[in-house]
DSSP file (Angstrom, degrees, kcal/mol; ACC not computed):
  #  RESIDUE AA STRUCTURE BP1 BP2  ACC     N-H-->O    O-->H-N    N-H-->O    O-->H-N    TCO  KAPPA ALPHA  PHI   PSI    X-CA   Y-CA   Z-CA
    1    1 A X              0   0    0      0, 0.0     2,-0.3     0, 0.0     0, 0.0   0.000 360.0 360.0 360.0 131.3   98.7  114.0  337.5
    2    2 A X    >   -     0   0    0      1,-0.1     3,-0.8     2,-0.0    20,-0.0  -0.671 360.0-149.1 -86.4 139.0  100.0  110.5  336.8
    3    3 A X  T 3  S+     0   0    0     -2,-0.3     3,-0.2     1,-0.2    -1,-0.1   0.650  94.7  49.3 -81.7 -14.8  102.1  109.0  339.6
    4    4 A X  T 3>  +     0   0    0      1,-0.2     4,-2.4     2,-0.1     3,-0.4  -0.033  67.3 129.5-114.1  30.9  104.2  107.0  337.2
    5    5 A X  H <> S+     0   0    0     -3,-0.8     4,-1.4     1,-0.3    -1,-0.2   0.884  75.4  49.4 -55.3 -42.9  105.2  109.7  334.7
    6    6 A X  H  > S+     0   0    0      1,-0.2     4,-0.5    -3,-0.2    -1,-0.3   0.856 112.1  48.9 -67.5 -32.6  108.9  108.9  334.8
    7    7 A X  H >> S+     0   0    0     -3,-0.4     3,-0.8     1,-0.2     4,-0.5   0.851 104.5  59.3 -73.4 -33.6  108.2  105.2  334.3
    8    8 A X  H >< S+     0   0    0     -4,-2.4     3,-0.7     1,-0.2    -1,-0.2   0.875 104.2  51.9 -60.0 -36.6  105.9  105.9  331.4
    9    9 A X  H 3< S+     0   0    0     -4,-1.4    -1,-0.2     1,-0.2    -2,-0.2   0.676 113.0  43.6 -75.8 -16.6  108.8  107.6  329.6
   10   10 A X  H << S+     0   0    0     -3,-0.8     2,-0.3    -4,-0.5    -1,-0.2   0.321 102.8  72.5-113.8   8.7  111.2  104.7  330.0
   11   11 A X    <<  -     0   0    0     -3,-0.7     2,-0.4    -4,-0.5     4,-0.0  -0.912  55.7-159.5-125.3 153.2  108.9  101.7  329.2
   12   12 A X  S    S+     0   0    0     -2,-0.3    -3,-0.0     1,-0.1    -4,-0.0  -0.998  76.1   8.4-129.7 129.4  107.5  100.3  326.0
   13   13 A X  S    S+     0   0    0     -2,-0.4     3,-0.2     1,-0.0     4,-0.1   0.510  96.9  99.2  85.8   4.2  104.5   98.0  325.8
   14   14 A X     >  +     0   0    0      1,-0.2     4,-1.9     2,-0.1     5,-0.2   0.144  41.3 112.9-107.7  18.9  103.5   98.3  329.5
   15   15 A X  H  > S+     0   0    0      1,-0.2     4,-2.5     2,-0.2     5,-0.2   0.897  76.3  52.8 -57.7 -42.6  100.7  100.9  329.0
   16   16 A X  H  > S+     0   0    0     -3,-0.2     4,-2.4     1,-0.2    -1,-0.2   0.889 106.4  53.6 -62.8 -39.3   98.0   98.4  330.0
   17   17 A X  H  > S+     0   0    0      1,-0.2     4,-2.0     2,-0.2    -1,-0.2   0.932 111.7  44.2 -60.9 -46.6   99.9   97.6  333.3
   18   18 A X  H  X S+     0   0    0     -4,-1.9     4,-2.4     1,-0.2    -1,-0.2   0.872 111.4  53.6 -68.7 -36.3  100.1  101.2  334.3
   19   19 A X  H  X S+     0   0    0     -4,-2.5     4,-2.9    -5,-0.2    -1,-0.2   0.906 108.6  50.4 -62.5 -40.2   96.4  101.8  333.3
   20   20 A X  H  X S+     0   0    0     -4,-2.4     4,-1.6     2,-0.2    -2,-0.2   0.905 109.8  50.2 -64.4 -40.7   95.4   98.9  335.5
   21   21 A X  H  < S+     0   0    0     -4,-2.0    -2,-0.2     1,-0.2    -1,-0.2   0.911 114.8  43.8 -63.3 -41.5   97.4  100.3  338.4
   22   22 A X  H >< S+     0   0    0     -4,-2.4     3,-1.2     1,-0.2    -2,-0.2   0.904 114.0  49.1 -69.8 -41.8   95.8  103.7  337.9
   23   23 A X  H 3< S+     0   0    0     -4,-2.9    -1,-0.2     1,-0.3    -2,-0.2   0.717 104.2  60.1 -73.7 -20.2   92.2  102.4  337.5
   24   24 A X  T 3< S+     0   0    0     -4,-1.6    -1,-0.3    -5,-0.2     2,-0.2   0.378  71.9 128.0 -88.9   5.6   92.4  100.1  340.5
   25   25 A X    <   -     0   0    0     -3,-1.2     2,-0.2     1,-0.1    -3,-0.0  -0.452  67.4-115.2 -60.9 129.7   93.0  103.1  342.8
   26   26 A X        -     0   0    0     -2,-0.2     2,-0.5     2,-0.0    -1,-0.1  -0.486  25.7-155.3 -74.1 130.7   90.4  102.7  345.6
   27   27 A X        -     0   0    0     -2,-0.2     3,-0.0     1,-0.1    -1,-0.0  -0.902   8.4-165.3-105.7 136.1   87.8  105.4  345.7
   28   28 A X        +     0   0    0     -2,-0.5     2,-0.4     1,-0.1    -1,-0.1   0.438  53.7 107.5 -98.9  -1.2   86.1  106.0  349.1
   29   29 A X  S    S+     0   0    0      1,-0.2     2,-0.1     2,-0.1    -1,-0.1  -0.995  73.7  25.6-131.4 131.9   83.2  108.1  347.8
   30   30 A X  S    S-     0   0    0     -2,-0.4    -1,-0.2    17,-0.3    18,-0.1   0.576  94.5-131.4 -78.4 151.5   80.5  107.2  347.5
   31   31 A X        +     0   0    0     16,-0.3    16,-2.5    -2,-0.1     2,-0.3  -0.366  32.9 179.7 -67.6 148.6   80.6  104.6  350.3
   32   32 A X  E     -A   46   0A   0     14,-0.2     2,-0.3    -2,-0.0    14,-0.2  -0.973  22.7-145.8-148.0 159.5   79.2  101.2  349.4
   33   33 A X  E     -A   45   0A   0     12,-2.5    12,-2.5    -2,-0.3     2,-0.5  -0.944   7.9-151.5-121.8 147.1   78.6   97.7  350.8
   34   34 A X  E     -A   44   0A   0     -2,-0.3     2,-0.4    10,-0.2    10,-0.2  -0.988  24.3-175.3-117.8 120.3   78.7   94.4  348.9
   35   35 A X  E     -A   43   0A   0      8,-3.3     8,-2.5    -2,-0.5     2,-0.7  -0.882  26.0-141.5-119.7 145.7   76.4   91.8  350.5
   36   36 A X  E     +A   42   0A   0     -2,-0.4     6,-0.3     6,-0.2     3,-0.1  -0.936  23.7 173.3-102.7 114.6   75.7   88.2  349.8
   37   37 A X        -     0   0    0      4,-1.5     2,-0.3    -2,-0.7     5,-0.2   0.527  62.8  -5.8-101.7  -8.5   72.0   87.7  350.2
   38   38 A X  S    S-     0   0    0      3,-1.5     3,-0.2     1,-0.1    -1,-0.1  -0.927  90.3 -72.4-166.0-175.4   71.7   84.1  349.0
   39   39 A X  S    S+     0   0    0     -2,-0.3    -1,-0.1     1,-0.2     3,-0.0   0.902 133.0   9.1 -61.1 -41.1   73.6   81.3  347.4
   40   40 A X  S    S+     0   0    0     -3,-0.0    78,-2.7     2,-0.0     2,-0.4   0.108 112.8  98.1-124.0  20.0   73.7   83.0  344.1
   41   41 A X  E     + B   0 117A   0     76,-0.2    -4,-1.5    -3,-0.2    -3,-1.5  -0.920  43.5 173.5-118.1 136.6   72.3   86.4  345.0
   42   42 A X  E     -AB  36 116A   0     74,-3.1    74,-2.7    -2,-0.4     2,-0.4  -0.907  13.7-156.3-135.4 160.9   74.3   89.6  345.8
   43   43 A X  E     -AB  35 115A   0     -8,-2.5    -8,-3.3    -2,-0.3     2,-0.5  -0.996   5.0-158.4-141.3 134.5   73.5   93.2  346.5
   44   44 A X  E     -AB  34 114A   0     70,-2.3    70,-2.7    -2,-0.4     2,-0.5  -0.969  14.7-168.0-107.4 125.1   75.6   96.4  346.1
   45   45 A X  E     -AB  33 113A   0    -12,-2.5   -12,-2.5    -2,-0.5     2,-0.4  -0.969   4.0-173.4-116.8 123.0   74.3   99.2  348.3
   46   46 A X  E     -AB  32 112A   0     66,-2.7    66,-3.1    -2,-0.5     2,-1.0  -0.954  22.9-135.1-119.4 133.8   75.7  102.7  347.6
   47   47 A X  E     + B   0 111A   0    -16,-2.5   -16,-0.3    -2,-0.4   -17,-0.3  -0.765  39.2 155.6 -87.4 104.0   75.0  105.8  349.8
   48   48 A X    >   +     0   0    0     62,-2.2     3,-1.8    -2,-1.0    62,-0.1  -0.383  16.5 179.2-127.3  53.8   74.3  108.5  347.3
   49   49 A X  T 3   +     0   0    0      1,-0.2     3,-0.1    61,-0.2    61,-0.0  -0.281  67.8  30.0 -57.6 138.2   72.2  111.0  349.2
   50   50 A X  T 3  S+     0   0    0      1,-0.3     2,-0.4    37,-0.0    -1,-0.2   0.289  94.6 109.2  95.1  -9.0   71.1  114.0  347.2
   51   51 A X    <   -     0   0    0     -3,-1.8    -1,-0.3    20,-0.1     2,-0.2  -0.817  56.5-146.9-100.8 140.1   71.1  112.2  343.9
   52   52 A X    >   -     0   0    0     -2,-0.4     3,-1.2    -3,-0.1     4,-0.4  -0.551  31.6-104.7 -95.2 168.4   67.8  111.5  342.1
   53   53 A X  G >  S+     0   0    0      1,-0.3     3,-0.7    -2,-0.2    -1,-0.1   0.775 121.4  58.7 -65.3 -24.8   67.3  108.4  339.9
   54   54 A X  G 3  S+     0   0    0      1,-0.2    -1,-0.3     3,-0.0    16,-0.0   0.717 103.2  53.0 -74.4 -20.1   67.6  110.6  336.8
   55   55 A X  G <  S+     0   0    0     -3,-1.2    15,-2.7    14,-0.1     2,-0.4   0.438 100.3  72.1 -94.6  -0.5   71.1  111.7  337.9
   56   56 A X  E <   -D   69   0B   0     -3,-0.7     2,-0.4    -4,-0.4    13,-0.2  -0.953  60.6-169.6-119.8 135.0   72.4  108.1  338.3
   57   57 A X  E     -D   68   0B   0     11,-2.9    11,-2.7    -2,-0.4     2,-0.4  -0.988   4.0-164.0-127.1 130.3   73.2  105.7  335.4
   58   58 A X  E     +D   67   0B   0     -2,-0.4     2,-0.4     9,-0.2     9,-0.2  -0.939  11.6 176.7-111.6 134.0   73.9  102.0  335.7
   59   59 A X  E     -D   66   0B   0      7,-2.2     7,-3.3    -2,-0.4     2,-0.6  -0.992  16.6-158.8-138.8 128.3   75.5  100.1  332.8
   60   60 A X  E     +D   65   0B   0     -2,-0.4     2,-0.5     5,-0.2     5,-0.2  -0.942  14.3 175.3-106.9 120.2   76.6   96.5  332.6
   61   61 A X  E >   -D   64   0B   0      3,-2.5     3,-1.3    -2,-0.6     2,-0.3  -0.873  62.2 -62.3-124.9  95.1   79.2   95.9  329.9
   62   62 A X  T 3  S-     0   0    0     -2,-0.5    -1,-0.0     1,-0.3    34,-0.0  -0.489 122.5  -6.0  64.7-124.5   80.4   92.3  330.1
   63   63 A X  T 3  S+     0   0    0     -2,-0.3    33,-4.2    -3,-0.1     2,-0.4   0.312 120.7  86.9 -87.1  11.8   82.1   91.7  333.4
   64   64 A X  E <   -DE  61  95B   0     -3,-1.3    -3,-2.5    31,-0.2     2,-0.6  -0.927  54.8-163.8-117.6 135.0   81.9   95.4  334.4
   65   65 A X  E     -DE  60  94B   0     29,-2.8    29,-3.1    -2,-0.4     2,-0.5  -0.972  16.0-163.2-111.0 118.9   79.1   97.2  336.2
   66   66 A X  E     -DE  59  93B   0     -7,-3.3    -7,-2.2    -2,-0.6     2,-0.5  -0.902   6.8-169.3-108.8 125.1   79.6  101.0  335.9
   67   67 A X  E     -DE  58  92B   0     25,-3.0    25,-2.9    -2,-0.5     2,-0.4  -0.965   9.9-177.3-113.9 119.9   77.7  103.4  338.2
   68   68 A X  E     -DE  57  91B   0    -11,-2.7   -11,-2.9    -2,-0.5     2,-0.5  -0.967  10.1-166.9-122.5 131.1   77.9  107.0  337.2
   69   69 A X  E     -DE  56  90B   0     21,-2.8    21,-2.0    -2,-0.4     2,-0.6  -0.974   4.3-177.1-118.5 120.5   76.4  109.9  339.1
   70   70 A X        -     0   0    0    -15,-2.7     2,-0.4    -2,-0.5    19,-0.1  -0.930  16.5-150.2-118.1 104.9   76.1  113.3  337.3
   71   71 A X        -     0   0    0     -2,-0.6     2,-0.3    16,-0.1    18,-0.1  -0.601  15.1-130.3 -77.6 125.8   74.7  116.0  339.7
   72   72 A X        -     0   0    0     -2,-0.4     2,-1.0     1,-0.1    -1,-0.1  -0.569  19.6-126.0 -74.8 138.5   72.8  118.7  337.8
   73   73 A X        +     0   0    0     -2,-0.3     2,-0.5     1,-0.1     3,-0.1  -0.751  39.1 164.0 -91.6 103.3   73.9  122.1  338.9
   74   74 A X        +     0   0    0     -2,-1.0    -1,-0.1     1,-0.1    -2,-0.1  -0.649  23.0 132.3-117.7  71.8   70.9  124.0  340.0
   75   75 A X    >   +     0   0    0     -2,-0.5     3,-2.0     2,-0.1     2,-0.3   0.311  26.9 130.7-104.5   7.2   72.4  126.9  341.8
   76   76 A X  T 3  S+     0   0    0      1,-0.3     3,-0.1    -3,-0.1    -2,-0.0  -0.459  82.5   6.4 -66.2 125.0   70.3  129.6  340.2
   77   77 A X  T 3  S+     0   0    0     -2,-0.3     2,-0.4     1,-0.3    -1,-0.3   0.496 113.2 101.7  82.3   4.0   68.8  131.9  342.9
   78   78 A X    <   -     0   0    0     -3,-2.0     2,-0.5     2,-0.0    -1,-0.3  -0.923  51.2-163.8-122.4 147.4   70.8  130.2  345.7
   79   79 A X        -     0   0    0     -2,-0.4     2,-0.6    -3,-0.1    -3,-0.0  -0.970  16.3-146.5-127.5 116.1   73.9  131.2  347.5
   80   80 A X        -     0   0    0     -2,-0.5     3,-0.2     1,-0.2    -2,-0.0  -0.719  15.8-178.0 -85.7 119.5   75.6  128.4  349.5
   81   81 A X  S    S+     0   0    0     -2,-0.6     2,-0.3     1,-0.3    -1,-0.2   0.767  76.5  18.5 -87.0 -28.9   77.1  129.7  352.6
   82   82 A X        -     0   0    0      3,-0.0     2,-0.8     0, 0.0    -1,-0.3  -0.964  65.2-157.0-144.3 126.3   78.6  126.4  353.7
   83   83 A X        +     0   0    0     -2,-0.3    -3,-0.0    -3,-0.2     0, 0.0  -0.822  36.4 142.7-105.0  92.6   79.1  123.3  351.5
   84   84 A X        +     0   0    0     -2,-0.8     2,-0.4     2,-0.0    -1,-0.2   0.627  47.3  86.6-103.0 -19.5   79.2  120.3  353.8
   85   85 A X  S    S-     0   0    0     -3,-0.2     2,-1.5     1,-0.1   -35,-0.0  -0.689  76.6-133.1 -86.4 133.7   77.4  117.8  351.6
   86   86 A X        +     0   0    0     -2,-0.4    -1,-0.1     1,-0.1   -56,-0.0  -0.661  42.3 156.2 -86.2  87.0   79.5  115.9  349.1
   87   87 A X        +     0   0    0     -2,-1.5     2,-0.2   -37,-0.0    -1,-0.1  -0.233  24.6 135.2-105.8  42.1   77.4  116.3  346.0
   88   88 A X        -     0   0    0      1,-0.1    -2,-0.0   -18,-0.1     2,-0.0  -0.508  61.8 -94.9 -89.3 160.1   80.2  115.8  343.5
   89   89 A X        -     0   0    0     -2,-0.2     2,-0.3   -18,-0.1   -19,-0.2  -0.325  45.8-170.1 -67.6 153.9   79.9  113.6  340.4
   90   90 A X  E     -E   69   0B   0    -21,-2.0   -21,-2.8     2,-0.0     2,-0.3  -0.977  21.4-165.7-145.9 159.8   81.2  110.1  340.6
   91   91 A X  E     +E   68   0B   0     -2,-0.3     2,-0.4   -23,-0.2   -23,-0.2  -0.937  14.3 179.9-145.2 120.9   82.0  107.1  338.5
   92   92 A X  E     -E   67   0B   0    -25,-2.9   -25,-3.0    -2,-0.3     2,-0.5  -0.989  10.9-158.7-128.9 132.3   82.5  103.7  340.1
   93   93 A X  E     -E   66   0B   0     -2,-0.4     2,-0.5   -27,-0.2   -27,-0.2  -0.941   4.3-164.9-113.1 124.9   83.4  100.4  338.2
   94   94 A X  E     -E   65   0B   0    -29,-3.1   -29,-2.8    -2,-0.5     2,-0.6  -0.924  16.1-138.0-106.1 130.7   82.6   97.0  339.8
   95   95 A X  E     -E   64   0B   0     -2,-0.5     2,-0.3   -31,-0.2   -31,-0.2  -0.796  23.3-156.5 -87.5 122.9   84.3   94.0  338.3
   96   96 A X        -     0   0    0    -33,-4.2     3,-0.1    -2,-0.6     4,-0.0  -0.745  12.8-119.2-102.4 148.3   81.7   91.1  338.2
   97   97 A X    >   -     0   0    0     -2,-0.3     3,-1.2     1,-0.2    -1,-0.1  -0.197  52.2 -65.1 -73.4 173.3   82.5   87.4  338.1
   98   98 A X  T 3  S+     0   0    0      1,-0.2    -1,-0.2    20,-0.1     3,-0.1  -0.288 118.8  15.0 -61.1 144.5   81.4   85.2  335.2
   99   99 A X  T 3  S+     0   0    0      1,-0.2    20,-2.8    19,-0.1     2,-0.4   0.678  86.6 144.4  66.3  22.9   77.7   84.7  334.7
  100  100 A X  E <   -C  118   0A   0     -3,-1.2     2,-0.4    18,-0.2    -1,-0.2  -0.759  26.0-173.8 -91.8 138.6   76.7   87.6  336.9
  101  101 A X  E     -C  117   0A   0     16,-2.5    16,-2.7    -2,-0.4     2,-0.5  -0.997  25.3-129.7-137.0 131.1   73.6   89.6  335.8
  102  102 A X  E     +C  116   0A   0     -2,-0.4    14,-0.2    14,-0.2     3,-0.1  -0.687  29.9 172.9 -77.5 123.8   72.1   92.7  337.2
  103  103 A X  E     +     0   0A   0     12,-2.4     2,-0.3    -2,-0.5    13,-0.2   0.681  57.9   2.2-108.1 -22.9   68.4   92.0  337.7
  104  104 A X  E     -C  115   0A   0     11,-1.2    11,-2.9     2,-0.0    -1,-0.3  -0.991  50.6-168.6-161.4 155.4   67.1   95.1  339.6
  105  105 A X  E     +C  114   0A   0     -2,-0.3     2,-0.3     9,-0.2     9,-0.2  -0.988  10.6 177.5-147.3 142.1   68.1   98.5  340.9
  106  106 A X  E     -C  113   0A   0      7,-2.4     7,-3.1    -2,-0.3     2,-0.5  -0.993  19.5-150.4-145.6 152.0   66.3  100.9  343.2
  107  107 A X  E     +C  112   0A   0     -2,-0.3     2,-0.4     5,-0.2     5,-0.2  -0.965  29.4 158.9-125.1 112.6   67.0  104.3  344.8
  108  108 A X  E >   -C  111   0A   0      3,-2.1     3,-1.6    -2,-0.5    -2,-0.1  -0.989  65.6 -11.4-141.4 127.9   65.3  104.8  348.1
  109  109 A X  T 3  S-     0   0    0     -2,-0.4   -60,-0.1     1,-0.3    -1,-0.1   0.841 128.0 -53.0  53.8  38.5   66.1  107.3  350.9
  110  110 A X  T 3  S+     0   0    0      1,-0.2   -62,-2.2   -59,-0.2     2,-0.5   0.583 114.2 115.9  78.6   9.8   69.5  108.0  349.4
  111  111 A X  E <   -BC  47 108A   0     -3,-1.6    -3,-2.1   -64,-0.2     2,-0.6  -0.952  52.5-154.4-118.3 116.3   70.5  104.4  349.1
  112  112 A X  E     -BC  46 107A   0    -66,-3.1   -66,-2.7    -2,-0.5     2,-0.5  -0.786  12.9-166.7 -87.7 122.2   71.1  102.8  345.7
  113  113 A X  E     -BC  45 106A   0     -7,-3.1    -7,-2.4    -2,-0.6     2,-0.5  -0.953   5.2-170.0-113.9 126.1   70.5   99.1  345.8
  114  114 A X  E     -BC  44 105A   0    -70,-2.7   -70,-2.3    -2,-0.5     2,-0.5  -0.967  10.8-151.5-117.9 117.7   71.7   96.9  342.9
  115  115 A X  E     -BC  43 104A   0    -11,-2.9   -12,-2.4    -2,-0.5   -11,-1.2  -0.767  15.7-173.9 -92.5 129.3   70.5   93.3  342.9
  116  116 A X  E     -BC  42 102A   0    -74,-2.7   -74,-3.1    -2,-0.5     2,-0.4  -0.968   5.3-167.5-127.1 138.5   72.9   90.9  341.1
  117  117 A X  E     -BC  41 101A   0    -16,-2.7   -16,-2.5    -2,-0.4     2,-0.7  -0.973  20.0-134.2-127.0 139.7   72.3   87.2  340.4
  118  118 A X  E     - C   0 100A   0    -78,-2.7     2,-0.7    -2,-0.4   -18,-0.2  -0.850  23.8-172.9 -91.5 115.6   74.7   84.5  339.3
  119  119 A X        -     0   0    0    -20,-2.8     2,-0.5    -2,-0.7    -2,-0.0  -0.882   3.4-166.5-113.0  98.8   73.0   82.6  336.5
  120  120 A X        -     0   0    0     -2,-0.7     5,-0.1     1,-0.1    -2,-0.0  -0.735  26.1-117.1 -86.7 126.0   75.2   79.6  335.5
  121  121 A X    >>  -     0   0    0     -2,-0.5     3,-1.5     1,-0.1     4,-0.9  -0.264  23.0-115.7 -60.7 149.8   74.1   78.0  332.2
  122  122 A X  G >4 S+     0   0    0      1,-0.3     3,-0.8     2,-0.2    -1,-0.1   0.857 113.9  58.1 -55.9 -39.1   72.9   74.4  332.5
  123  123 A X  G 34 S+     0   0    0      1,-0.2    -1,-0.3     4,-0.0     4,-0.1   0.704 108.4  46.8 -68.9 -17.2   75.7   73.1  330.3
  124  124 A X  G <4 S+     0   0    0     -3,-1.5    -1,-0.2     2,-0.1    -2,-0.2   0.557  90.6  98.8 -98.6  -9.9   78.3   74.5  332.8
  125  125 A X  S << S-     0   0    0     -4,-0.9     2,-0.1    -3,-0.8    -4,-0.0  -0.493  86.0-101.8 -74.8 146.5   76.6   73.2  335.9
  126  126 A X        -     0   0    0     -2,-0.2     2,-0.4     1,-0.0    -1,-0.1  -0.420  42.4-166.2 -64.7 142.1   78.1   70.1  337.4
  127  127 A X        -     0   0    0     -2,-0.1     2,-0.4    -4,-0.1    -1,-0.0  -0.980  20.4-117.7-133.1 147.7   76.0   67.0  336.7
  128  128 A X        -     0   0    0     -2,-0.4     2,-0.5     1,-0.0    -2,-0.0  -0.661  22.9-154.2 -84.7 133.9   76.0   63.6  338.1
  129  129 A X        -     0   0    0     -2,-0.4     2,-0.2     2,-0.0    -2,-0.0  -0.947  14.2-134.5-111.5 120.9   76.9   60.7  335.8
  130  130 A X        -     0   0    0     -2,-0.5     2,-0.6     1,-0.1     0, 0.0  -0.490  12.4-135.5 -74.3 142.0   75.6   57.3  336.7
  131  131 A X        -     0   0    0     -2,-0.2     2,-0.2     0, 0.0    -1,-0.1  -0.879  30.8-179.2 -99.6 122.0   77.9   54.4  336.4
  132  132 A X        -     0   0    0     -2,-0.6     2,-0.1     1,-0.1     0, 0.0  -0.626  26.1-103.6-115.9 175.1   76.4   51.4  334.8
  133  133 A X     >  -     0   0    0     -2,-0.2     4,-1.6     1,-0.1     3,-0.2  -0.317  44.9 -93.4 -87.2 177.1   77.4   47.9  333.9
  134  134 A X  H  > S+     0   0    0      1,-0.2     4,-1.8     2,-0.2     5,-0.1   0.830 125.1  58.6 -60.9 -33.5   78.3   46.7  330.4
  135  135 A X  H  > S+     0   0    0      1,-0.2     4,-2.1     2,-0.2    -1,-0.2   0.896 103.9  51.0 -63.8 -41.1   74.6   45.6  329.8
  136  136 A X  H  > S+     0   0    0     -3,-0.2     4,-2.4     1,-0.2    -1,-0.2   0.883 108.2  52.1 -65.2 -37.4   73.4   49.1  330.4
  137  137 A X  H  X S+     0   0    0     -4,-1.6     4,-2.1     1,-0.2    -1,-0.2   0.887 108.3  51.2 -66.3 -37.6   75.9   50.5  327.9
  138  138 A X  H  X S+     0   0    0     -4,-1.8     4,-2.2     2,-0.2    -2,-0.2   0.902 110.4  48.9 -65.5 -40.8   74.7   48.0  325.3
  139  139 A X  H  X S+     0   0    0     -4,-2.1     4,-2.4     2,-0.2    -2,-0.2   0.925 111.6  49.0 -63.3 -45.1   71.1   49.1  325.8
  140  140 A X  H  X S+     0   0    0     -4,-2.4     4,-2.2     1,-0.2    -2,-0.2   0.881 110.7  50.9 -62.1 -38.1   72.0   52.8  325.6
  141  141 A X  H  X S+     0   0    0     -4,-2.1     4,-1.9     2,-0.2    -1,-0.2   0.911 110.4  49.0 -66.0 -42.2   73.9   52.1  322.4
  142  142 A X  H  X S+     0   0    0     -4,-2.2     4,-2.2     2,-0.2    -2,-0.2   0.900 110.6  50.9 -64.0 -41.6   70.9   50.2  320.9
  143  143 A X  H  X S+     0   0    0     -4,-2.4     4,-1.9     1,-0.2    -2,-0.2   0.920 110.0  49.1 -62.2 -44.3   68.6   53.1  321.8
  144  144 A X  H  X S+     0   0    0     -4,-2.2     4,-1.4     1,-0.2    -1,-0.2   0.856 110.7  50.7 -66.9 -33.5   70.8   55.7  320.2
  145  145 A X  H  X S+     0   0    0     -4,-1.9     4,-0.6     2,-0.2    -1,-0.2   0.891 108.8  51.7 -69.3 -38.2   71.0   53.6  317.0
  146  146 A X  H >< S+     0   0    0     -4,-2.2     3,-0.7     1,-0.2    -2,-0.2   0.879 109.6  50.0 -64.2 -37.6   67.2   53.2  316.9
  147  147 A X  H 3< S+     0   0    0     -4,-1.9    -1,-0.2     1,-0.2    -2,-0.2   0.845 109.3  51.4 -68.4 -34.3   66.9   57.0  317.2
  148  148 A X  H 3< S+     0   0    0     -4,-1.4    -1,-0.2    -5,-0.2    -2,-0.2   0.520  80.6 116.5 -84.8  -5.2   69.4   57.7  314.4
  149  149 A X  S << S-     0   0    0     -3,-0.7     2,-0.1    -4,-0.6    -3,-0.0  -0.415  71.1-116.9 -65.3 133.9   67.7   55.3  311.8
  150  150 A X        -     0   0    0     -2,-0.1     2,-0.3     1,-0.1    -1,-0.1  -0.453  25.7-127.4 -71.9 146.2   66.4   57.3  308.8
  151  151 A X        -     0   0    0     -2,-0.1     2,-0.4     1,-0.0    -1,-0.1  -0.725  16.6-125.6 -94.2 141.4   62.7   57.2  308.3
  152  152 A X        -     0   0    0     -2,-0.3     2,-0.5     2,-0.0    -1,-0.0  -0.706  18.5-136.6 -87.5 136.3   61.2   56.1  304.9
  153  153 A X              0   0    0     -2,-0.4    -1,-0.0     1,-0.1     0, 0.0  -0.817 360.0 360.0 -93.8 127.8   58.8   58.6  303.3
  154  154 A X              0   0    0     -2,-0.5    -1,-0.1     0, 0.0    -2,-0.0   0.436 360.0 360.0 -86.6 360.0   55.7   56.9  301.8
């Protein structure tokens, strides 16, 4: 059930806004931590006890990391008298900042760990520019002209 049904009927062109409001609803299951492990290193840890690595899928599509858990239903020959474990399917989307890359994932003792690194390209990193005198600029200009001279083929 959509919470904004009456607003959907009276607005035009705001579909994306309402989709964003709906998609940003916080999910509390499965519980997770986001940790900063280094200057450019991060880890997402999700508690997904009862799921095997074959039942969990990670996908990075641009700035989104999607974690989907599909529990296989193997109830043949079993009768559950009390269902206390939350073994329901889940889908969680994490929005990643620019230049973030998932480098590793592991599932151990019911804890999914996703290692993420920020890899900033060299051309986007800040660089120090030396300030020189007019003589240094003339030397640099002469060097660049020497490099650009066409070579004669013998």
